[in-house]
N, CA, C and O of each residue as an XYZ file, in Angstrom:
736
protein
N     184.225     17.013     67.942
C     184.649     15.751     67.401
C     186.144     15.599     67.672
O     186.926     16.471     67.293
N     186.552     14.515     68.318
C     187.976     14.257     68.565
C     188.554     13.466     67.396
O     187.987     12.459     66.972
N     189.699     13.940     66.879
C     190.317     13.336     65.703
C     191.824     13.235     65.925
O     192.416     14.032     66.653
N     192.430     12.236     65.279
C     193.894     12.116     65.255
C     194.312     11.953     63.807
O     193.713     11.173     63.067
N     195.349     12.694     63.395
C     195.782     12.673     62.007
C     197.265     13.020     61.943
O     197.852     13.483     62.921
N     197.861     12.788     60.773
C     199.247     13.156     60.531
C     199.272     14.486     59.792
O     198.496     14.704     58.861
N     200.180     15.385     60.220
C     200.278     16.713     59.617
C     201.712     16.943     59.158
O     202.667     16.613     59.862
N     201.844     17.515     57.965
C     203.150     17.852     57.406
C     203.477     19.306     57.757
O     202.733     20.220     57.403
N     204.602     19.508     58.459
C     205.028     20.854     58.858
C     206.227     21.262     58.008
O     207.284     20.632     58.062
N     206.050     22.322     57.226
C     207.096     22.824     56.343
C     208.228     23.425     57.192
O     207.962     23.968     58.265
N     209.476     23.339     56.734
C     210.609     23.865     57.510
C     210.492     25.337     57.906
O     211.053     25.749     58.921
N     209.768     26.135     57.113
C     209.625     27.551     57.474
C     208.823     27.728     58.765
O     208.847     28.801     59.368
N     208.115     26.682     59.187
C     207.318     26.757     60.412
C     207.980     26.054     61.594
O     207.363     25.921     62.651
N     209.239     25.595     61.435
C     209.924     24.980     62.582
C     210.054     26.030     63.677
O     210.491     27.152     63.422
N     209.678     25.663     64.884
C     209.657     26.589     66.001
C     208.286     27.236     66.176
O     208.004     27.835     67.214
N     207.434     27.114     65.155
C     206.055     27.637     65.198
C     205.090     26.504     64.821
O     204.185     26.697     64.009
N     205.290     25.334     65.412
C     204.533     24.142     65.044
C     203.027     24.302     65.254
O     202.230     23.831     64.443
N     202.636     24.978     66.359
C     201.202     25.144     66.638
C     200.508     25.906     65.514
O     199.419     25.528     65.083
N     201.135     26.972     65.044
C     200.579     27.766     63.957
C     200.480     26.935     62.680
O     199.464     26.971     61.986
N     201.546     26.182     62.372
C     201.570     25.350     61.166
C     200.486     24.273     61.221
O     199.798     24.029     60.229
N     200.336     23.641     62.365
C     199.334     22.587     62.518
C     197.933     23.166     62.342
O     197.098     22.571     61.661
N     197.674     24.311     62.946
C     196.361     24.942     62.819
C     196.047     25.272     61.359
O     194.930     25.036     60.898
N     197.011     25.807     60.640
C     196.821     26.149     59.219
C     196.555     24.895     58.394
O     195.621     24.865     57.593
N     197.368     23.864     58.586
C     197.223     22.623     57.807
C     195.910     21.910     58.109
O     195.254     21.405     57.198
N     195.521     21.866     59.390
C     194.253     21.218     59.749
C     193.068     21.989     59.177
O     192.107     21.384     58.702
N     193.130     23.308     59.219
C     192.043     24.117     58.655
C     191.917     23.885     57.156
O     190.807     23.773     56.637
N     193.059     23.812     56.451
C     193.026     23.550     55.016
C     192.400     22.186     54.708
O     191.648     22.032     53.745
N     192.726     21.214     55.540
C     192.280     19.845     55.274
C     190.825     19.596     55.691
O     190.110     18.863     55.007
N     190.378     20.195     56.801
C     189.080     19.829     57.361
C     187.978     20.879     57.247
O     186.809     20.512     57.124
N     188.302     22.161     57.282
C     187.263     23.196     57.294
C     186.395     23.114     56.036
O     186.904     22.968     54.924
N     185.087     23.210     56.230
C     184.109     23.174     55.152
C     184.081     21.846     54.403
O     183.763     21.805     53.215
N     184.413     20.766     55.096
C     184.352     19.415     54.537
C     183.364     18.599     55.367
O     183.149     18.878     56.546
N     182.773     17.598     54.742
C     181.857     16.714     55.457
C     182.608     15.452     55.861
O     183.227     14.792     55.027
N     182.547     15.125     57.139
C     183.097     13.875     57.652
C     181.934     12.927     57.910
O     181.020     13.251     58.669
N     181.965     11.769     57.287
C     180.893     10.787     57.452
C     180.675     10.503     58.936
O     181.606     10.158     59.662
N     179.439     10.654     59.363
C     179.075     10.388     60.745
C     179.305     11.554     61.698
O     178.835     11.524     62.835
N     180.025     12.585     61.246
C     180.318     13.737     62.103
C     179.764     15.049     61.548
O     179.671     16.036     62.277
N     179.400     15.069     60.277
C     178.787     16.251     59.694
C     179.772     17.203     59.035
O     180.911     16.849     58.731
N     179.289     18.433     58.825
C     180.070     19.480     58.172
C     181.010     20.121     59.185
O     180.561     20.653     60.201
N     182.308     20.073     58.913
C     183.295     20.671     59.815
C     183.269     22.180     59.630
O     183.396     22.692     58.518
N     183.101     22.884     60.754
C     183.071     24.343     60.737
C     184.481     24.892     60.939
O     184.935     25.753     60.185
N     185.172     24.385     61.967
C     186.536     24.851     62.226
C     187.253     23.917     63.190
O     186.657     23.010     63.770
N     188.559     24.168     63.343
C     189.366     23.465     64.350
C     189.099     24.145     65.685
O     189.255     25.359     65.811
N     188.697     23.359     66.683
C     188.405     23.915     68.001
C     189.674     24.026     68.841
O     189.952     25.074     69.422
N     190.442     22.935     68.900
C     191.680     22.963     69.682
C     192.643     21.904     69.180
O     192.232     20.872     68.650
N     193.933     22.173     69.355
C     194.977     21.191     69.096
C     195.450     20.722     70.467
O     196.022     21.497     71.233
N     195.208     19.456     70.768
C     195.475     18.937     72.102
C     196.882     18.358     72.265
O     197.463     18.417     73.349
N     197.419     17.800     71.184
C     198.749     17.182     71.302
C     199.421     17.123     69.934
O     198.818     16.707     68.945
N     200.684     17.549     69.898
C     201.514     17.404     68.700
C     202.663     16.492     69.090
O     203.511     16.866     69.900
N     202.691     15.308     68.522
C     203.754     14.362     68.849
C     205.016     14.716     68.073
O     204.959     15.402     67.053
N     206.156     14.239     68.571
C     207.412     14.518     67.868
C     207.337     13.890     66.482
O     206.812     12.792     66.303
N     207.877     14.618     65.509
C     207.726     14.216     64.119
C     208.921     13.478     63.558
O     209.916     13.241     64.243
N     208.793     13.122     62.297
C     209.875     12.446     61.593
C     209.998     13.050     60.203
O     209.037     13.595     59.660
N     211.199     12.945     59.633
C     211.472     13.502     58.318
C     211.792     12.353     57.373
O     212.640     11.513     57.672
N     211.106     12.319     56.227
C     211.377     11.279     55.233
C     212.628     11.651     54.453
O     212.913     12.834     54.266
N     213.365     10.666     54.003
C     214.575     10.884     53.228
C     214.245     11.688     51.973
O     213.318     11.356     51.233
N     215.006     12.738     51.748
C     214.817     13.585     50.575
C     213.801     14.703     50.768
O     213.566     15.494     49.854
N     213.194     14.774     51.962
C     212.230     15.845     52.243
C     212.720     16.648     53.430
O     213.425     16.124     54.292
N     212.358     17.895     53.475
C     212.747     18.718     54.617
C     211.629     18.908     55.618
O     211.856     19.398     56.724
N     210.411     18.519     55.231
C     209.254     18.715     56.107
C     209.193     17.665     57.202
O     209.669     16.541     57.046
N     208.593     18.064     58.313
C     208.418     17.183     59.461
C     206.980     16.668     59.476
O     206.039     17.450     59.338
N     206.809     15.366     59.642
C     205.478     14.749     59.696
C     205.198     14.341     61.133
O     205.906     13.516     61.710
N     204.135     14.943     61.709
C     203.806     14.697     63.112
C     202.383     14.188     63.260
O     201.492     14.587     62.510
N     202.169     13.297     64.237
C     200.820     12.873     64.606
C     200.244     13.949     65.515
O     200.923     14.451     66.410
N     198.977     14.298     65.274
C     198.341     15.373     66.014
C     196.978     14.899     66.509
O     196.227     14.254     65.777
N     196.670     15.232     67.772
C     195.328     14.984     68.316
C     194.658     16.339     68.466
O     195.244     17.277     69.007
N     193.406     16.434     67.973
C     192.728     17.727     67.965
C     191.211     17.539     68.010
O     190.698     16.429     67.865
N     190.505     18.665     68.216
C     189.040     18.658     68.234
C     188.522     19.594     67.154
O     189.104     20.643     66.880
N     187.402     19.183     66.544
C     186.761     19.972     65.497
C     185.360     20.388     65.935
O     184.708     19.683     66.705
N     184.906     21.529     65.444
C     183.513     21.940     65.612
C     182.802     21.548     64.324
O     183.244     21.899     63.230
N     181.696     20.815     64.462
C     180.983     20.379     63.267
C     179.483     20.609     63.401
O     178.955     20.747     64.505
N     178.807     20.646     62.253
C     177.359     20.787     62.189
C     176.770     19.444     61.801
O     176.963     18.973     60.680
N     176.053     18.831     62.725
C     175.363     17.576     62.466
C     174.081     17.571     63.282
O     174.085     17.170     64.446
N     172.974     18.018     62.672
C     171.724     18.055     63.420
C     171.225     16.644     63.714
O     171.494     15.706     62.965
N     170.498     16.514     64.812
C     169.910     15.229     65.195
C     168.477     15.161     64.704
O     167.823     16.187     64.520
N     167.994     13.945     64.493
C     166.601     13.759     64.115
C     165.730     14.352     65.218
O     165.935     14.080     66.401
N     164.765     15.160     64.819
C     163.873     15.821     65.776
C     164.261     17.255     66.082
O     163.450     18.009     66.620
N     165.496     17.655     65.748
C     165.915     19.041     65.974
C     165.086     19.995     65.117
O     164.698     19.658     63.998
N     164.817     21.184     65.650
C     164.152     22.238     64.898
C     165.204     23.260     64.493
O     165.987     23.724     65.322
N     165.215     23.605     63.213
C     166.212     24.517     62.650
C     165.479     25.633     61.913
O     164.483     25.387     61.232
N     165.972     26.851     62.053
C     165.417     27.967     61.281
C     166.414     28.356     60.201
O     167.556     28.714     60.489
N     165.968     28.282     58.962
C     166.794     28.657     57.820
C     166.030     29.607     56.924
O     165.101     30.287     57.360
N     166.435     29.645     55.654
C     165.804     30.513     54.661
C     165.463     29.654     53.444
O     166.266     28.821     53.022
N     164.271     29.859     52.883
C     163.885     29.140     51.668
C     164.808     29.600     50.540
O     164.840     30.781     50.193
N     165.548     28.663     49.980
C     166.489     28.977     48.909
C     165.835     28.863     47.543
O     166.006     29.736     46.691
N     165.078     27.778     47.333
C     164.376     27.597     46.070
C     163.339     26.485     46.238
O     163.341     25.747     47.223
N     162.461     26.393     45.248
C     161.450     25.342     45.228
C     161.404     24.736     43.839
O     161.693     25.402     42.846
N     161.039     23.470     43.783
C     160.808     22.797     42.509
C     159.573     21.917     42.678
O     159.049     21.826     43.788
N     159.096     21.275     41.635
C     157.851     20.504     41.756
C     157.886     19.345     42.752
O     156.833     18.831     43.131
N     159.070     18.929     43.179
C     159.150     17.797     44.109
C     159.558     18.172     45.523
O     159.383     17.374     46.443
N     160.107     19.387     45.720
C     160.643     19.703     47.043
C     160.874     21.192     47.245
O     160.753     22.008     46.331
N     161.215     21.504     48.501
C     161.584     22.854     48.929
C     163.012     22.755     49.446
O     163.328     21.825     50.189
N     163.890     23.693     49.070
C     165.294     23.665     49.481
C     165.557     24.817     50.443
O     165.165     25.956     50.190
N     166.231     24.503     51.554
C     166.455     25.467     52.627
C     167.953     25.653     52.849
O     168.729     24.705     52.739
N     168.349     26.890     53.163
C     169.749     27.234     53.410
C     169.927     27.787     54.824
O     169.038     28.438     55.373
N     171.101     27.510     55.398
C     171.492     28.101     56.679
C     172.662     29.058     56.480
O     173.373     29.354     57.440
N     172.876     29.538     55.292
C     174.026     30.362     54.879
C     175.286     29.519     54.760
O     175.931     29.536     53.711
N     175.657     28.782     55.802
C     176.868     27.968     55.752
C     176.584     26.548     55.261
O     177.515     25.787     54.998
N     175.308     26.188     55.137
C     174.912     24.841     54.705
C     173.636     24.958     53.876
O     172.621     25.456     54.362
N     173.688     24.494     52.615
C     172.576     24.689     51.690
C     171.804     23.419     51.336
O     170.952     23.457     50.448
N     172.067     22.322     51.987
C     171.498     21.054     51.546
C     170.451     20.489     52.500
O     170.524     19.332     52.914
N     169.468     21.337     52.842
C     168.307     20.898     53.610
C     167.156     20.793     52.622
O     166.807     21.770     51.958
N     166.570     19.609     52.526
C     165.527     19.360     51.541
C     164.241     18.926     52.248
O     164.245     18.048     53.111
N     163.140     19.571     51.850
C     161.817     19.210     52.349
C     161.041     18.636     51.167
O     160.647     19.386     50.273
N     160.809     17.311     51.142
C     160.022     16.756     50.038
C     158.581     17.276     50.102
O     158.096     17.633     51.175
N     157.908     17.318     48.963
C     156.541     17.848     48.921
C     155.599     17.085     49.839
O     154.591     17.636     50.281
N     155.905     15.842     50.130
C     155.072     15.035     51.040
C     155.188     15.485     52.489
O     154.383     15.077     53.327
N     156.185     16.325     52.800
C     156.401     16.804     54.170
C     155.992     18.271     54.342
O     156.365     18.906     55.329
N     155.224     18.813     53.383
C     154.673     20.159     53.492
C     153.273     20.067     54.092
O     152.672     18.993     54.113
N     152.753     21.198     54.582
C     151.388     21.230     55.123
C     150.390     20.870     54.026
O     150.556     21.270     52.874
N     149.365     20.119     54.384
C     148.313     19.726     53.435
C     147.077     20.574     53.654
O     146.781     20.946     54.790
N     146.360     20.883     52.610
C     146.648     20.645     51.194
C     147.612     21.711     50.656
O     147.527     22.887     51.011
N     148.514     21.271     49.806
C     149.468     22.222     49.223
C     149.580     21.968     47.729
O     149.206     20.906     47.233
N     150.097     22.956     47.028
C     150.285     22.832     45.591
C     151.481     23.669     45.162
O     151.856     24.639     45.820
N     152.062     23.270     44.053
C     153.218     23.972     43.510
C     152.761     24.899     42.391
O     152.054     24.480     41.475
N     153.169     26.159     42.474
C     152.841     27.141     41.449
C     154.062     27.295     40.534
O     155.042     27.920     40.937
N     154.029     26.744     39.318
C     155.200     26.826     38.439
C     155.496     28.245     37.944
O     156.623     28.535     37.544
N     154.500     29.125     37.969
C     154.717     30.492     37.488
C     155.653     31.278     38.405
O     156.547     31.978     37.929
N     155.449     31.162     39.718
C     156.338     31.875     40.645
C     157.312     30.926     41.360
O     158.089     31.351     42.215
N     157.260     29.652     41.003
C     158.143     28.619     41.552
C     158.128     28.611     43.081
O     159.171     28.646     43.734
N     156.918     28.562     43.628
C     156.736     28.497     45.081
C     155.651     27.480     45.421
O     154.728     27.240     44.642
N     155.791     26.896     46.596
C     154.761     26.024     47.134
C     153.781     26.877     47.925
O     154.162     27.888     48.514
N     152.503     26.462     47.937
C     151.454     27.197     48.622
C     150.621     26.236     49.470
O     150.212     25.173     49.003
N     150.378     26.625     50.716
C     149.494     25.866     51.603
C     148.120     26.512     51.518
O     147.981     27.712     51.756
N     147.114     25.733     51.184
C     145.723     26.203     51.105
C     145.107     26.056     52.490
O     144.527     25.018     52.811
N     145.231     27.089     53.304
C     144.762     27.064     54.692
C     143.318     27.542     54.760
O     142.951     28.545     54.148
N     142.505     26.807     55.516
C     141.108     27.196     55.690
C     140.772     27.209     57.174
O     140.998     26.228     57.882
N     140.225     28.341     57.642
C     139.813     28.475     59.038
C     138.545     29.311     59.103
O     138.453     30.366     58.475
N     137.575     28.838     59.860
C     136.315     29.549     60.068
C     135.671     29.965     58.754
O     135.156     31.076     58.624
N     135.707     29.064     57.787
C     135.077     29.316     56.503
C     135.862     30.200     55.554
O     135.444     30.393     54.412
N     136.980     30.739     55.992
C     137.809     31.593     55.129
C     138.995     30.800     54.593
O     139.603     30.002     55.307
N     139.311     31.034     53.320
C     140.444     30.359     52.687
C     141.597     31.348     52.517
O     141.398     32.512     52.171
N     142.809     30.847     52.772
C     144.011     31.675     52.643
C     145.077     30.890     51.876
O     145.261     29.694     52.102
N     145.777     31.574     50.968
C     146.926     30.988     50.279
C     148.180     31.449     51.009
O     148.539     32.626     50.959
N     148.840     30.521     51.684
C     150.065     30.847     52.427
C     151.257     30.257     51.666
O     151.366     29.041     51.506
N     152.142     31.135     51.204
C     153.272     30.709     50.371
C     154.539     30.474     51.190
O     154.833     31.188     52.148
N     155.275     29.444     50.772
C     156.636     29.229     51.252
C     157.516     30.058     50.311
O     158.006     29.538     49.308
N     157.720     31.327     50.620
C     158.354     32.271     49.703
C     159.884     32.185     49.742
O     160.485     32.068     50.810
N     160.492     32.243     48.570
C     161.946     32.242     48.441
C     162.528     33.457     49.173
O     162.031     34.575     49.041
N     163.595     33.211     49.950
C     164.262     34.278     50.687
C     163.676     34.544     52.065
O     164.219     35.348     52.823
N     162.576     33.881     52.399
C     161.923     34.092     53.689
C     162.356     33.041     54.704
O     162.676     31.914     54.325
N     162.371     33.395     55.998
C     162.727     32.420     57.037
C     161.719     31.265     57.070
O     160.539     31.432     56.760
N     162.224     30.096     57.455
C     161.375     28.911     57.584
C     161.912     28.036     58.713
O     163.119     27.823     58.833
N     161.003     27.540     59.528
C     161.357     26.663     60.643
C     161.048     25.223     60.228
O     159.926     24.926     59.816
N     162.035     24.327     60.334
C     161.883     22.936     59.888
C     162.279     21.966     61.006
O     163.028     22.317     61.917
N     161.757     20.739     60.912
C     162.149     19.677     61.844
C     162.939     18.629     61.067
O     162.510     18.178     60.005
N     164.091     18.247     61.601
C     164.967     17.268     60.955
C     164.324     15.880     61.025
O     163.945     15.409     62.097
N     164.209     15.234     59.852
C     163.656     13.880     59.759
C     164.770     12.837     59.630
O     164.659     11.731     60.159
N     165.847     13.200     58.921
C     166.954     12.271     58.694
C     168.163     13.043     58.190
O     168.029     14.122     57.611
N     169.349     12.479     58.415
C     170.591     13.024     57.868
C     171.203     11.915     57.021
O     171.406     10.798     57.498
N     171.495     12.229     55.764
C     172.003     11.240     54.822
C     173.403     11.636     54.353
O     173.621     12.754     53.887
N     174.346     10.701     54.482
C     175.696     10.903     53.946
C     175.732     10.206     52.591
O     175.446      9.012     52.498
N     176.084     10.946     51.542
C     175.920     10.462     50.168
C     177.216     10.279     49.413
O     177.186     10.138     48.190
N     178.339     10.275     50.077
C     179.632     10.272     49.385
C     179.771      9.147     48.360
O     180.375      9.351     47.307
N     179.232      7.982     48.643
C     179.411      6.842     47.750
C     178.318      6.693     46.702
O     178.336      5.734     45.931
N     177.364      7.622     46.656
C     176.269      7.522     45.690
C     176.696      8.062     44.334
O     177.471      9.014     44.241
N     176.182      7.442     43.299
C     176.463      7.844     41.921
C     175.141      8.128     41.213
O     174.108      7.555     41.559
N     175.181      9.016     40.221
C     174.016      9.252     39.378
C     174.364      8.850     37.958
O     175.533      8.836     37.574
N     173.356      8.528     37.192
C     173.603      8.110     35.813
C     174.024      9.269     34.927
O     174.706      9.067     33.922
N     173.617     10.499     35.295
C     173.960     11.657     34.466
C     175.090     12.505     35.051
O     175.284     13.647     34.635
N     175.832     11.959     36.007
C     176.951     12.649     36.665
C     176.537     13.962     37.317
O     177.340     14.892     37.381
N     175.317     14.056     37.797
C     174.845     15.257     38.492
C     175.519     15.352     39.863
O     175.892     14.343     40.461
N     175.664     16.583     40.341
C     176.274     16.809     41.653
C     175.359     16.272     42.753
O     174.159     16.548     42.767
N     175.934     15.513     43.660
C     175.216     15.052     44.845
C     175.995     15.579     46.042
O     177.168     15.243     46.204
N     175.370     16.399     46.884
C     176.093     16.909     48.053
C     176.491     15.762     48.989
O     175.772     14.766     49.071
N     177.614     15.883     49.693
C     178.076     14.790     50.561
C     177.202     14.555     51.785
O     177.249     13.475     52.374
N     176.397     15.553     52.181
C     175.482     15.388     53.306
C     174.188     16.121     52.986
O     174.206     17.286     52.591
N     173.059     15.424     53.160
C     171.744     16.021     52.935
C     170.935     15.870     54.209
O     170.874     14.788     54.794
N     170.313     16.965     54.637
C     169.404     16.927     55.779
C     167.986     16.908     55.212
O     167.575     17.828     54.506
N     167.247     15.843     55.532
C     165.849     15.730     55.116
C     164.997     16.285     56.248
O     165.185     15.927     57.411
N     164.049     17.169     55.899
C     163.275     17.862     56.925
C     161.791     17.871     56.593
O     161.370     17.451     55.516
N     161.006     18.365     57.557
C     159.561     18.448     57.419
C     159.058     19.778     57.972
O     159.669     20.367     58.864
N     157.924     20.244     57.423
C     157.223     21.401     57.977
C     155.748     21.045     58.175
O     154.899     21.935     58.225
N     155.440     19.754     58.287
C     154.060     19.274     58.330
C     153.465     19.247     59.739
O     152.547     18.471     60.003
N     153.974     20.083     60.645
C     153.445     20.141     62.010
C     153.154     21.593     62.360
O     153.704     22.517     61.761
N     152.267     21.777     63.353
C     152.006     23.131     63.847
C     153.299     23.736     64.386
O     154.101     23.052     65.022
N     153.487     25.017     64.126
C     154.680     25.731     64.595
C     155.826     25.702     63.624
O     156.800     26.436     63.794
N     155.734     24.857     62.591
C     156.785     24.775     61.579
C     156.348     25.531     60.329
O     155.159     25.771     60.120
N     157.320     25.903     59.507
C     157.050     26.699     58.318
C     157.493     28.123     58.572
O     158.245     28.368     59.516
N     157.053     29.067     57.763
C     157.420     30.467     57.976
C     156.954     30.941     59.362
O     155.779     30.783     59.695
N     157.848     31.517     60.171
C     157.481     31.946     61.529
C     156.316     32.932     61.582
O     155.573     32.942     62.564
N     156.136     33.771     60.539
C     155.050     34.757     60.577
C     153.668     34.105     60.448
O     152.659     34.777     60.661
N     153.598     32.807     60.104
C     152.319     32.115     60.089
C     151.787     31.870     61.489
O     150.579     31.753     61.693
N     152.694     31.794     62.448
C     152.312     31.384     63.803
C     152.375     32.570     64.736
O     152.090     32.435     65.926
């Protein structure tokens, strides 16, 4: 992702502007969601640092900077392998270690399925050649999902002030080859 922004360089970093810019950009952008660009992983490169200016009464230099970021933004149709983080009666939640907001609604699980409140897991009732098998989407186990949509939620509000992540990936496991890899 190509970005341009203003960066404040403290006087202790004069002569080491590249280092200061990298530190400031990492503080500002790393592990943040940019609408339309996804979760920023890190600063990839600093392409240009323009000459800066100092405001009256301040010793810091403010410079315009052009740089590139590495971000995570899956496309619709992408297949991702993560780990089942938790389940509830309406959905399955998947984690990629660095990103925990992948949600599979119960309507996007293999049919027929049911939620077991005792062990808090979803189960696919698979039947083949007259034999029935209970296949669980087990917490902590790998799971392969297909991206259905990416939602940026920064402007959404809840009535009970509940946390809403700034980016949610909606996914499905309702196709052959998706779900826990050991099933296939």
